[in-house]
N, C-alpha and C positions, 0 to 999 in steps of 0.2 A: 831048682831041678824039677823035671817035668812031672814027677810023681809026689811031689811035695804035697801032704795034705793042706798045708796053708792056702795053696794055689788053687784049691777046690772048693773054696768057701763059696756059696752062693751069693749072688749080687744083692746090695743093700737096698732095702724097700726105699721107694720114694718117700721124700719128706711130706708130712702132711701140713707143713706150714704153707701158708698163701704166697703165692710168687710175689717178689717186690715189685711194687706200682713201677711202671715204667716212668722214667724221668724224660723230662723234656731235654731238649738239646743244650739248654743251659745248665743243665745239671740238677733243677729244682724239682722237687717229687711232685707228679701228677696229682690233681685233686682227687679225693676219694670219690668212688661212684656212689651216687644217690642210692639210698636204700628204698627198697621197692615199697610203696604205700600201700597199706591192706586195702582190699577191694571194698568199696562203699555198699552199704546195706542198702538193700532194696528199698524204695519208699513204701512207707505201710499204706495201703489201700483200704479206706472204709468201705465197707460194703453199704450200698444205697439202702436207705431205710424204705420200708415198705409203704408204697403209697397209698395214702388215706383216701379212701373213696369220697369224692365232693358230694356234699348235702345238696339234695334238691333245691332249686330257688324255691322261695316262699310264693304262692300265686299273689298277683297284684291284689289288693284291697279294692272291692268293688267302690267306686265313686257313690257318694251320698247323694239320694235323690235331693233335687233343691227344694228347700222349704216354701210352703207357700206363703204369699207375703200377707202379713197379719193385718188389717185394715185398721186404720188409726182410729181411736175412739172419738166419737163426735163431740164436738167442742159444746160446754154447756152454754145454755142461752135461753131466753124465754121461748116458752111454748104455750100456745093458747090454752085457756083454762075454762072449763065450764062445769065447775062441780058446785055443789049444794051452796057454799058461801057465794059464789058469784050468782047464782039463781037468784039467792035471797036478796042482794044489792040490786040486782035489775029490776026485781019485782018492786023495791022499794022506791028507787031513784030512775028508773027507765033510763032513758038516752043521757043521763048525767053520769052514768057509767061509761065511758067512751072506750074502753079496752080492759081485758082481763086475761092476764097470763101467769104462767108459774117458772120461776127460775131458782133452781137447787130446791126444790119442794116448797119455796115460798110464793105464797100468793102476792099477786102485784096488781092492784086497780088503779087506772088512771081516771080520774074524776073531774067534773067540771069546777072550774075556780068559783063560779058564783054559788055553788052548792056545798063549797068545803065545810063551813061551819055546820051546816044540818048533817052532812054525812059523819062528820066526825062524832057530834053527839049520838048518832044510831051506832057507830063503831065501839063506843064506850058503853052505852046501855045496853043495847041488844045484843051485839056481837062479843060482848065482854073483853075488849081490848083495852084493859085499863090502865096501862104503862106505856106511854112515848118514851122509846129509849133514844130516839134521835130526831132531829129536824133539820135538814141541810138543803143545799141546793147545788143545782148543776148548771153551767153556763153552756148554752150551744147559739154562739153569736150569728151564725148564717140563718137560723131558724127564725120564722115569723114570731112564734111565741119563744124568745130565746132561753127562758129560763125553766127547769124542772124544780119545784118545789116538792121536796120529798119528806115523808113521816114515816118512820120505822114503829112499828108497835109490836107489843108483846101481850098476850093473854095468860094470865097466871091461872086463871080456871080451866083453860083447854090446852096449855102448854103449846100454844101456836104462835106463829109471827105473821105479821101483814104489813106490805107496804102500799102506801097511797101516795100517789103522784098527782101533781096538778101542773099544767101548763101555764105559765105565767108571762106575758108580754112586759117588754120595758116599759115602766111608768104605769104598769096596772098594780093596783093593790090586791093583796090576799087578806083573805080574813083571818084574824088572830084566834089561835086554838088554844091559848094560855088559860080561858077559863073552862077548857074542857080537861086538859092535862096540864098540871101546874108547871110540869118540867119544860113546858114550850116557852116560858117567859125569857129566860137567858137565852136559849136556842133561837128564838126568833130574832132578839137583839143582834146575835153574832150574824145571822144571816143578812140583816138590814146593814151592818157595818161591812160585811165584806162583799155583797152583792148588789145592795141598794133597794131590794125589796122592801116595800112598805107593808105594815101588818095593819090594816084596820081594827080598831078595838083594842089593841095593845094599851096596858095601863101605863106603861112608862118606855115607850120606844126611843132609844137613844143608843149612840155607839157603846160598844162593850170593850173593843180591844184598842181601837185607834182614840185619838184626841177628838173632842167634839167637833172642832175647827177643821178636821182634815177634810182634803177635797179628792174626790174618788172613791172608787171602791177596788179594793187589790185583787179579790178573786174573780174580777171579770177578765175574760180572756184579751180584752182590746186594753187592758190596764199597763202602762209602762212601768215594770218595777224599777229602772234604773233611773227615771224622771221623779217618779213618785209625785208628793206635794211640794214644788220646788220653794214655794212662799214659805211653808211652815219650816222646811228642813234649814231653809237659810236663817230665818228667824229664832228658832229655838235651838238648833245645833251647831250655827256658826259656819256651815259648810255649804259648797254647793251641792245640789241634789245629784245622785250618781258616783259621788266619790267613794 
């Protein structure tokens, strides 16, 4: 009936259910719609560090001024000597004192060969150089007087040293001073053996290091050490010289 209360019920509210996904033509259900991704977080931004003020550059070091060149010390060598010792020798022997120098605080007198023995006695007795420490020679083959005969002396009383030199030519004899200083005995024999200088008045002048029959003088600068005395080497050693 038109006035039936049942006919006046309000219409039903729509269902809260989601509508069914439409299907494609084949009847298969359509794929589910992707869920919306949450929005990405904004990138964190690190605030820039406060700028450190730059240190001022250190001033450049001033270049050191060049050092002045240090002069090389003078090379030691003989210098002229005119002290009391020299004056006494020149007063006693005049021109027989050919030269007087000093080298490393040592007096050096060059004396005449002919007056060596006389000067030696004066040196021992008056100047008190009572010890002959060495007697040797040096060969200068290009010089007219090729040998320097060298006497090194010491005074115990004065604590001083003195060197006496004599120029000797090849073949010229020198006076032996073995009677003035006994140490000269073997020293003069060695100089005779090595250089061939003859010492007049020596009590026993013969070779000291080499056989008496040896030929030549090994410390002369024109002596051939490889050849030596060929006859003696062959006869006594049974080898050729220079091997």
